[in-house]
C-alpha positions as CSV (number, residue, x, y, z in Angstrom):
1,M,-0.2,-0.2,-0.2
2,V,3.0,1.9,0.7
3,E,4.3,1.9,-2.8
4,Q,0.6,3.1,-3.8
5,L,0.2,6.0,-1.8
6,I,3.6,7.0,-3.1
7,S,2.4,7.1,-6.4
8,V,-0.3,9.3,-5.8
9,V,2.1,11.8,-4.2
10,I,4.2,11.4,-7.8
11,I,1.0,12.1,-9.6
12,A,0.8,15.2,-8.2
13,I,3.7,16.0,-8.7
14,V,3.9,15.2,-12.4
15,I,0.5,17.7,-12.0
16,Q,2.0,20.8,-10.2
17,T,4.8,20.5,-12.5
18,V,2.2,20.3,-15.5
19,V,0.5,23.1,-14.2
20,E,3.1,25.3,-13.8
21,N,4.4,25.0,-17.5
22,L,1.2,25.9,-18.9
23,K,0.8,28.5,-16.5
24,K,3.6,30.2,-18.4
25,L,2.0,29.7,-21.8
26,I,-1.4,30.9,-20.9
27,K,-2.0,35.0,-19.8
28,F,-5.2,34.9,-17.3
29,P,-6.8,38.2,-17.2
30,S,-6.9,40.3,-14.4
31,G,-9.8,42.5,-12.8
32,Y,-12.8,41.7,-13.0
33,Y,-12.5,37.7,-13.7
34,K,-9.8,37.6,-10.9
35,K,-12.7,38.3,-8.3
36,I,-15.0,36.0,-9.5
37,L,-13.1,32.7,-11.2
38,N,-9.3,32.2,-10.3
39,L,-8.5,31.0,-13.5
40,K,-5.2,29.8,-12.6
41,V,-7.1,27.2,-9.6
42,L,-9.8,25.9,-12.3
43,L,-6.4,24.9,-14.4
44,T,-4.8,22.8,-12.1
45,M,-8.3,20.7,-11.0
46,I,-9.0,20.4,-14.7
47,V,-6.0,19.1,-15.1
48,S,-5.7,17.0,-12.2
49,L,-9.1,15.9,-12.7
50,I,-8.4,14.6,-16.4
51,I,-4.8,12.9,-15.2
52,C,-6.5,11.2,-12.1
53,V,-9.8,9.9,-14.1
54,S,-8.0,8.6,-17.2
55,S,-5.8,6.8,-15.2
56,R,-8.3,5.6,-12.7
57,I,-6.2,7.0,-9.6
58,E,-8.3,6.0,-6.0
59,L,-6.9,7.7,-3.4
60,L,-9.9,6.3,-1.2
61,S,-9.5,2.7,-2.2
62,L,-6.0,2.7,-1.2
63,L,-7.1,3.6,2.2
64,G,-10.2,0.8,2.4
65,V,-13.0,3.2,1.3
66,E,-14.8,2.1,-1.2
67,L,-17.5,4.3,-2.9
68,V,-20.9,2.8,-4.8
69,V,-20.7,5.6,-8.0
70,P,-18.2,4.8,-10.3
71,Y,-15.4,7.8,-11.1
72,L,-16.6,9.4,-7.9
73,D,-13.0,8.2,-6.2
74,S,-10.9,9.2,-9.4
75,V,-12.5,12.6,-9.0
76,I,-12.2,13.2,-5.6
77,T,-8.7,11.9,-5.8
78,G,-8.1,14.6,-8.7
79,I,-9.6,17.3,-6.3
80,V,-7.1,16.1,-3.4
81,C,-4.3,16.4,-6.1
82,S,-4.6,19.9,-7.6
83,S,-4.0,21.1,-4.2
84,G,-0.1,19.9,-4.5
85,A,2.5,17.6,-4.1
86,T,3.3,18.9,-0.8
87,T,-0.3,18.8,0.7
88,I,-0.2,15.4,-0.5
89,H,3.1,14.1,0.9
90,E,1.8,15.7,4.1
91,M,-1.5,13.6,3.8
92,V,0.3,10.2,3.0
93,K,3.0,11.3,5.9
94,K,0.0,11.0,8.5
95,I,-1.4,7.9,7.3
96,N,1.5,6.3,7.3
97,E,1.8,7.2,11.2
98,S,-1.5,6.7,11.8
99,R,-1.0,3.1,10.5
100,N,2.1,2.6,12.2
101,G,0.7,3.3,15.3
102,A,-2.0,1.5,15.3
103,N,0.3,-1.4,15.0
C-alpha cells in the first residue's frame, strides 16, 4: 500500500509540473474575472481531474474506502491532488504515521 500512496504523491508532482508549465504559456486576465473565478486554480483542477480520472487513480480505495458511484473516487483524488504535491505528501505522511501507531 505504501508504494501505491507514493504513486499518488508522484502523480501530484506530475500535475504540479504540468500546471506550472501551462501557466507560463497562458496569459491570465486580471481584474473582474479574477474576483469571480481564479483561472489558475481552475486550470490546476482540470489538469488534475483529467489525469486522475483517465488513469483511474483512486486514493480512497487505497485507504480501504469503497465508493458505490463509479469514478467518484478518481474525481475526489483529482481534487485532492490539485492542492499540490506538498499537501499530498503531508497527507500520506500522516496516514503512514497513524497506521504505524495502530500496530
